[in-house]
N, C-alpha and C positions, 0 to 999 in steps of 0.2 A: 566786313569793312574794307573789302577791296574797293577799287575806284567806284564801282557802281553804287555801293552803299555809302562810301565816304563823301562823295559829291553831294548826294541828297542830304546827308546829315549836316554838312556845312551850309547848304542853302537854308535849311531849317534853323540852324543855330544862329547864323550871322544875320539872316534877313527875315526870319519869321515866316518863310514861305511854307505852304502846305506841300509836302513832298510824298509822292506815292510811287512805289516800285511795283510794276505790273508784270505778271507773267510767271509767277511761281506755280507750283502744283498744289491742288487741294489735298488735304489730309497728309501733308508732309510738314514736319516741324522745321522751323527756321530759327534756331536758338540765337543766332547772331543778331537778330532784330533787337534783342535786349541791349545790345551794345550801341545802338543808334536810336536813342529815344526820340520820338516824334516822327520817325519814318514809318509810313503806313505800307502795308503789303496787300495787294489784291491778287488773289490766286485765280487763274482761269480754270473753268471746269475741265477743259482739255486744251493743250497747246495747239490750237487750230487757228488758221488765218481768220476765219469768220468770227471767232470769238474776239480777236484783237480788233478787227474792223468794227464790230458792234460796240466795243469799249470806247474806241475813239469817237464814233458817231454820238454816243451818249454823253461823253465827258469833254469833248473838244472845247467847249466854251470855258471850262475851268483850267485848261491846259495852256499855260503861257510858253512852256518850253518842254520839248521832248528830247531825252538823251537816249541815243541808240548805241548799243555795243556790238560792233561787227557789221560788216557789209553783206547782208543777206538779201537775196532777191525778194523775199516776202516783205521786207521793209519798204520796197518801192511803192507798193500800193498804199501802205499805211501812211506814208508821208504825203503821198498825193492827196489822199482823202483829208488828212489833217490840214494841209495847206489850203485846200479848197474851202474847208469849213472855218479855218482860222488863218486868213492870209497874213495877219500880223503876228502869228505864232512863230516861235523860233525852234530850229532843229539843230542839235549838236550830234554829229556822228563821230563817235570814238571808234576808229577803224579796228583796233584790237587785232592787228594783222601780223602775219609773217609773210616772207616773200613767196613761199610755196603756195600758200592760200591765195595770195593776190594774183599769182600767175594763173590760177585756175578760174579766176573771175573774168569772163570775156568782156572786152571793152565795147559794149553795145550802146545803141542810142538810149535804151532804157536806163542803163547805168549812168550815162552822162546826164540825163534829165534828172535822175534821182539826186546825183551829186549837186546839180544846180539848185535843187530845192533845199539843200542843207545849208544852213547859215554858217556853220563851222564844221570843218572836217579835220579831225586831229589824228596825229600819229604819235605814239608814246615813246618811240625810240628813233634816234637820228638816222639809222640805216633805212628803216621803213619810211621815214619822212622823205628822204632823198629818193628812194625807190618809187614811192607813189607819186611824188612830184614830177618825176620823169615819165611815168607811165600814164597817169590820168590827167586829162585836160581840165583840171580844177585846182584851185588853191588848197594846199594841204598845210596845216599849221602844226608845228612841233609843240606838242603839249605833253610833257613827261608825266608819268604817274607821280603823284605827290605822296607826302607823308603827313598825317595829321596826328597830333599828340592828344588822343582821346582822353587820357587820364590826367593830363596837365602836369606830368612829372618827368618829362623828357630831360635827360642829361647825357652828356657825352659818354659813350660806353667805356667801362673800365675793363679792358681786355684781360687784365690779370684775373678777373672774376668769371670769365666766360667758361662755358662747358666745352669740352672737345666733342662737339656734336655737329653733324651736317644734316640739315633737314631739307627735304625736297617735297613739293606739293603740286597738285594740279595735273589731272589727266595722265596719271602714271601709266606707262606702257604704250602710249601713243607714239607714232613716228616723230612728231614734232618735239616731244619732250625728251626723247632718246634716253629713257631710264636705263636701258641695258648698258650704254656707254658709261654712265655714272657708276653702275654696279661693277663693271669690269675695271674701271680706273681705281675704285676704292679697294677692290680685291688685290690689285697690283701693289698698293702701298700699305695695306693694312698691317703687315708684319713690322714695318718701320715705325708705325704710329699706333701701338697697341691700345692706347687710352681713347682713341677716337672711335666714335660710333656713327652710323649712317641710319637715318630714320626716313622711311618713305610714308 
């Protein structure tokens, strides 16, 4: 139920749209699907470009909107084919970027054409919004990641009831997440805060 699942669920719940998440792997369990009733999942036999192209060619007539997560070169051809088959279709590119990744994406004619085919290009944090706005010759919208109260029971947190627990998730050990910095910082203060735990 991160953004990719949350957006689909909201389209389904509020507008009754048919929503399909495409691109998982066959024979892999996705238990979080139970949390977003109505969201369908189509798993590719293999995560290959030709499988994605075949899916778009077969289903473009049913696809009013494509939401892409990340600026990957293999998306360029997919959007080009989709827009050719569905000129009225919409494309939302959620850049899901950091400045190191963006710096490695060359500003080519192909990228510029791809961006021009996207109806909305969003950045979820202000720093990346400014960075991309200065770097790319395309309108970049600031669209922060939202929160959706799936259970309908949201209330202001009672901090007196919280646990002394720090949780970190997502691509642990990669350069971007800097897990080692968190571990070192926690080790430096652990004696001062013996009730606190760190969960990776």
